[in-house]
C-alpha positions as CSV (number, residue, x, y, z in Angstrom):
1,M,-9.9,8.9,16.8
2,L,-9.5,6.2,14.8
3,L,-9.1,3.9,18.0
4,I,-12.3,5.0,19.3
5,S,-14.1,4.2,16.0
6,I,-13.2,0.7,15.5
7,S,-13.2,-0.7,19.7
8,K,-15.6,-2.8,20.0
9,D,-18.4,-2.6,23.1
10,R,-19.1,-4.7,25.5
11,E,-21.8,-6.3,24.2
12,E,-20.8,-6.1,20.5
13,D,-23.3,-8.7,18.7
14,E,-25.1,-8.5,15.2
15,F,-26.6,-5.4,15.5
16,I,-24.4,-3.2,16.6
17,E,-22.0,-4.2,13.9
18,T,-25.0,-3.4,10.6
19,L,-25.3,-0.2,12.9
20,R,-21.5,0.0,12.8
21,A,-21.7,-0.4,9.3
22,Q,-24.9,2.4,8.3
23,S,-23.0,4.6,10.1
24,Y,-19.2,4.3,7.8
25,R,-21.4,4.8,4.7
26,I,-23.2,8.2,6.2
27,A,-20.3,9.2,7.7
28,F,-18.4,8.1,4.0
29,V,-21.2,10.4,1.7
30,L,-21.4,13.0,3.7
31,A,-17.4,13.5,3.6
32,I,-17.3,13.4,0.0
33,L,-20.7,15.6,0.3
34,Y,-18.6,17.9,2.1
35,S,-14.8,17.3,0.7
36,L,-17.2,18.9,-2.9
37,L,-19.1,21.9,-1.4
38,Q,-17.0,23.5,1.1
39,P,-14.4,24.9,-1.3
40,I,-17.2,26.1,-3.7
41,I,-18.5,27.8,-0.3
42,N,-15.2,29.1,1.0
43,Y,-15.2,30.3,-2.7
44,G,-18.5,32.4,-2.8
45,V,-18.0,33.9,0.7
46,G,-14.6,35.0,-0.2
47,K,-15.0,36.6,-3.7
48,L,-18.0,38.6,-1.4
49,F,-15.5,39.8,0.6
50,N,-12.3,40.0,-1.4
51,A,-11.8,39.9,-4.7
52,D,-8.7,37.7,-5.2
53,E,-10.5,35.1,-3.6
54,K,-8.5,31.6,-4.4
55,L,-10.1,28.9,-4.6
56,V,-8.1,26.1,-2.3
57,G,-9.4,22.4,-1.0
58,F,-8.6,20.6,2.1
59,T,-5.8,18.1,3.0
60,Y,-6.5,14.5,3.7
61,F,-6.4,15.0,7.7
62,E,-9.0,17.5,7.1
63,V,-11.3,15.2,5.2
64,L,-10.7,12.0,7.4
65,F,-11.0,14.0,11.1
66,Y,-14.5,15.3,9.6
67,M,-15.5,11.9,9.1
68,L,-14.4,10.0,11.9
69,V,-16.1,12.6,13.9
70,V,-19.6,12.1,11.4
71,Q,-18.9,8.2,12.1
72,L,-19.1,8.6,15.5
73,M,-21.9,10.9,16.1
74,I,-23.9,8.9,14.0
75,F,-23.5,5.8,15.6
76,W,-24.1,6.8,18.9
77,Q,-27.2,8.4,18.0
78,L,-28.4,5.0,15.9
79,K,-27.5,3.1,18.8
80,R,-28.8,5.4,20.9
81,L,-32.3,5.6,19.1
82,N,-32.4,1.8,18.5
83,R,-32.2,0.3,21.5
């Protein structure tokens, strides 16, 4: 995923670099929000169904994977909409 994310396009120009940077910024913000909200949501849903639910976090791999997937999806969407 990381190799796909940093690889260059056939027609790499300043516009594509701007779209790539914008997609990295959006993916970073969404990954932070996901990392903050998802454990709270899991805890709340777990409390509804199980009384002894504990608050658990994420591994670094899960957050990095989420951020790379979101970055690729946003980059491809921005590229498709702006061409």
